[in-house]
N, C-alpha and C positions, 0 to 999 in steps of 0.2 A: 504493500500499500503506499509506504513512504517512498520507494523508490518512484512509484507511479506519479506521486505529487510532485517530486523534484524535478521530473521532466518538464513539467508546466513552467519552470523558470526558463528553461532553455526554448521552449515554445514561444515565450513572450517576444522576445527580440528576434527570433528566427522569422517570426510572421512579418515583423516589420521589414526585415531583409527581403524576404520573398514578396512582399508588397514592393519595395524599391526595385526589383528585378520585374516582377511580372506586372507591375502597375507603374512603372518608373515613368512620371510626368514628362511629356514633351508638349507642355502649354505654355511656355514662357514669352511667346510673343503672338498675338493674334492673325497678324498678316502671316506670319510664317505657319501657324497653326492650320490656317484655312489652305495652304498650299501643301497639305500633307505632312507637315512637320518640318519642311525643309527650311533651311536659314543659313547654313554655312557660307553660301556664295554671294547673295545679295543683301546689301544691308538696307532694307526697307526703311527702318528707322532705328533709333537709338536703342533698341531693345536688341540689336546686334551684340550688346555688351555680354549677353548670355551665349547668342549662337556662335558669334565669331568677334571677339575683342579686337582683333586685328584690323577690322572693316570699320570701327567707330571712326578713325580718322577720315573715312570718305564722307562723314557727314559734317556739312561744312558750318552749321549754325547751332546755336544753343536750343536743346529740344528736351521735353518731358514726355515720356510716355508711360500710361498705365491702364491696367486692365483687370478684370475680374471674371471668374468662370464659375459654373455649378456643375460639378460632376454628380451623375445621378446613375450609379451603378445598380445592376440586377445579377444575382447570383441564385442558381438552382443547384440543388443537390440531390440526386436519386440514388438510393442504396442500390449495390449490384453484389449478388443477384437479391432481388426483392423488390417490392412495390412501394417502399416508403419514399418520401419526396418532402425535401424542406425547402423552403424559398426565404433567402436572408431578407431581413427588414429593409424596406426601401428608404434610403437616406440621401440628403445632398450635402456636398462638401464644397467649399468655397476656397479654393486658391486663387491667389492675386500676384501683381507683379508691376513694379514701380521702377522706372530708369530715369535717370537726368545725366546728359552728356553734354559738352561743350569742347570747341577749340579754347585754348588757354588765352589768345590773343588773336586777333583779327587776322585771318588769313595764316595763322599758326598751321605749323605741320604736328604738332602735338595736341592730344586731345586728351580730356580726362573725363571721367563720369562713373557713376556708381549705379547697381543694380541691386534690388532687394526682391526676391522672388521664392515661390514655395515649389520646388522640386518634387518633394513627397509629402503626401497627405490625403490619406483616406481611411476607410476602416470597413470593417463589417460586423452586423449584429444578427446571430443566429437565433436568438431568444434564450430564455433559461432553461427550456425543457426539451431541446431538440435530440436527436439521437447522438450527436457528437459533443453534448455538452461538458462532456469530462476532458475534452481537448480545448474547446474554446465556446464562450458564449457571446462574447463581443471584444472587439479590440479597435481602437483608434490610433492615428499615426498623424503627428503635425511637425512640420519643419518649416523653418525660413533660413534662406542663405541671403549673405549680404557680401557683394563683390565690388569693391572700389577697383577701377581700371585705368590703364593708360595705354594710348596707342600712339603710334608714330608713323607719318606717311614719309617712306624713304624716297619714293618718286611719285610722278602722278598714277603711277601704274601699280605700285606695290606699297602695302602697309603692312604693319606688324601691331601686335598689341598683348597685353596680359594683365589678368587681373587676379588678385588675392581673395580667397573665398573663407567667410568665416561661416560656419553652419552650426544651427541650434535647433534642437527638435524635443517633443516628448511623446510619450506612448502611455497607453493604459489598456490593461486588458483584465478581464473577468472569466473566470471558469469553475465549472461546479467540482466539487470534492464528493467522492462517493462514500461520504459518512452521513448518516441521517440525524437531522436536529430534532428537537422535541416536538416541533410541528411537522415532521415526518417529510421536510424538505431536505434537498441535498445541501451540503456544506458549501462553502464558496471560499475563493481565494482571489484577492485582488494585487495586480501588478501596476507599478508606476515607475517611470524611469524619466530622466531627462539627459540629453545627450547634447556634446559641443565636440566640434572638430575643425580642422583648417585643410585647405587645398588651395588649388589655383587654376587658373582658365589661360591657356595660350592660344592665339591664332594669328593666321597670315592670310592677307587677301591680295589677290592678283586680278588686275582688270587687263586680260590678255587682248582684247580689241574692242572695239565699240559694241560689238554684239556679244562677247563671252566675258564672264567673271567667275573665278575659281577661288576656292576657300578651303582651308584646312585647319582643323582645330585639335587640341587637346586639352580635356579636363582631366584633373588628376583624381585619384582615389580619396575620398574624406573617410578618416577613419574617426568615426562618432564615438567619444568616450562617455560611458555612463559610469559615474563613480559612487553615487549615493541613490540608486534606484531602491525601491522597497518591495516587499512581499507581506501581505497581511492575510491570514486565515480566519476564517468564520467555521470553527467546527464544534461539536459538542464538548463540554467542558471536561468529560472524563478522558479525552485524548488531546487536549489544547496544549498541553506541556510537551507533545512530539511535532507541534507546528507553532513554533514561537514567530512572533514578528522578527523581522530581518531585513538588512539592506545588502546589496549586492553590487558588484562591478563587473564592467564587460566593455569590449570595444567591438563596435559594428562596422565592417568595411563597405562604404559605398562606392561603387566601382569606377575606374577610369574610364574614359569614352573617348574614342578617336573618331572624328568626322570628317568626310571630305565631300566637296559639293561643288556644282556647276549651275551658272546660271546663262541661259541663251535667249537673247532679244530678237525672237523670229521675224518680228515687222515693228511699226511703231507702236503697235497697241498690245502685242501679245510677248509675254516672257515666261519662259518654261524653265523650272528647276529640278533638279535631282539631288539626293544626297545619300549617303551610305555611312551608318552609325556602327561601330564596331564597340560593344561594351564589355569590360573585363571581369563578368561576373566568375570566372573561372579561378579568381583568387579566393572565393569565399568556399573555403573547405570545411570548417567546423565553426561552431559557436560555443565559446567557453564561457562559464559563469564562475565567479568567485563570491561566496556567500560570507558574510562577517559573523552569522551566528554558527559555532562549532557544531551545534545539533543538526544543521543541515549540511550536507557534504556538497562540495563544489561537483559541477557537471561539465561534461565535454559532450558535444552533440554534433555530428557528421551531417553536412549538407551537400557536398560535392556538386554545386552548381557549375555549369559549363559557360564558357566565352559565347556571347551571341552577336548577332548583327540585325539591323534593320535596313530596309531599303525603303527610300520615300520620294515622291513625285509630286510635283504641283504646276498649276498654271495660273497666272494673273493675266487678266484682259481689260485694259483701259478704254470704257466705253465713251469717255469724254475727259477733260481735265480734272473734273471734281469726282466722278463715279467710276469705280473699278470693281470686278469681281473675280472671286479666285475659287479654285476647286483643286482637291489634292487627294492622294491615296498613300496607304504604306502596308507593308507586311512587316511584323516584328515577331521574332522567333523567341520562345520561351526558354528562360535558364533552367528552369528546374526540371529535374530529370525525375522520370517516373520512380516511385519508391520514397521521394521526398516530398510530395505535393500534399499540404496540409490545409484542413478547411478554415485554418485563420484567415489564409488569403491565397485560395487556390489560383492556378495560372495555366495558360495555354497559349499556343502560338495565336496571334491577334492579327485581324483584318481591320484597318483604319481607313475611313472615309470621310472626308471635310468638304466644307463649302463656307464661303463667306463674302461679304461686301466691304468696300472702303468708300466713305462719303465725305467730301469736303465741302461743307457748306459756307466756309470763310477761308481766307487766303491762309492764315495760320493754324487752321483747326480741322483735324482730320477725325472722323468718327470710324470705329472698326467694330464689326457684329460677324460672328463665326459660330459655326456647330460642327460638333465631332461625333461621328458612331463608332463605337468598336465593337466587334463581335469576334467570338471563337467558337470552334467547332466543339462539340460535346467531348470531353475528354475523360476517358475513364483511367483513374489514377488512384495511387495508394500512398499511405504514408507507414512505411514498414515498422518504424519503430514502436508505433501503437497500434498495429493491426486495423487500420482503418482505411477502408476504401470506399469508391462509389465513382459517379459520374457527375461531372461538374460542367455546367453551361455559364458562360458570363458575357453580358452585354453592357455597355454604358453609353450614355447620351450627355454629351457636355457643350451647352451654349454658353457664348461668352460676350462681354461688350467692353469696349476700351476707347481711349482717345490719344492722339498725339498733338500736343502743341509747340509750334515753332515760334521763337522768340527773335 
């Protein structure tokens, strides 16, 4: 029994990482999102601080960009074999992005800026009494990355840039405990933890010709360190001494990403873009937990994720000087191998479909609106460590709105 409960600790933050893998957000700029998540090659606005900091020097004026989105996922579990079905509670999560950037002086080759964005942040709630309640009842994950950035235009065609990333986040999880309380309900355990970490973002941008732009970026791995997370048990008094309140520490690797992109201006109105992202989830081999309370032993839980890639494509068509429309699509492979798929945040290969509009009612103001739809095939998968298996199906709809202001 006690060993079974100790696994809960590793599940808490492993699920946060499986979210980062399987639901790694690519929502940091609305125009880029509307074009399938492409953004490495074409600096549409100052949100290029995230997509390619090297391209910031291509934006000649002081600019502010802000956006908010509403992620609305749906997840279904079907027991296999069997007829039992469970649907996660429908929830809405609100990531946001704010960017400010400018040349340091008129016609300067050096540009500076800062981005505040939310690259991870969602969760799942299966309810208190579903079949997998001893694995998870609910979990949430929130994060904010802050990235001061500098970019330099080496020539009219080539610019480079980089940013320092400070990451902070928090997570919370509840799980039933198979010990019956006086009211005949299950016991419960609550986990909470705050994490912090550092990383960097580098990029180079090349205007190869009047029609072709090329970008290459590297975002480093961020090791999120949780030093004083806590676990609190609610169990019958007769066994409470075996499940004391305790704090824990661990380190969570959020992976490095290499991206290459190209933008092609097919004619005066149509721009086509394509990106390839390689995400280094292969570095995530295991999750280690160190508990402060001697009564609870430290844990090591294997994950064995694999490095993955995504391919993205998009198109922007300018109907006029004020109005543009965008469409895009992407295919994003899951890093979670079978045998390691947990109901905390199940994952599968994803198809992504996007569309949006950009409207400029005034000379210095642009409004953007976007919608993204994500879907997966039904995945028959298992979590071998707990002998839990089933079929998962995931969809998500994400609308977003934002604006850009040019000073």
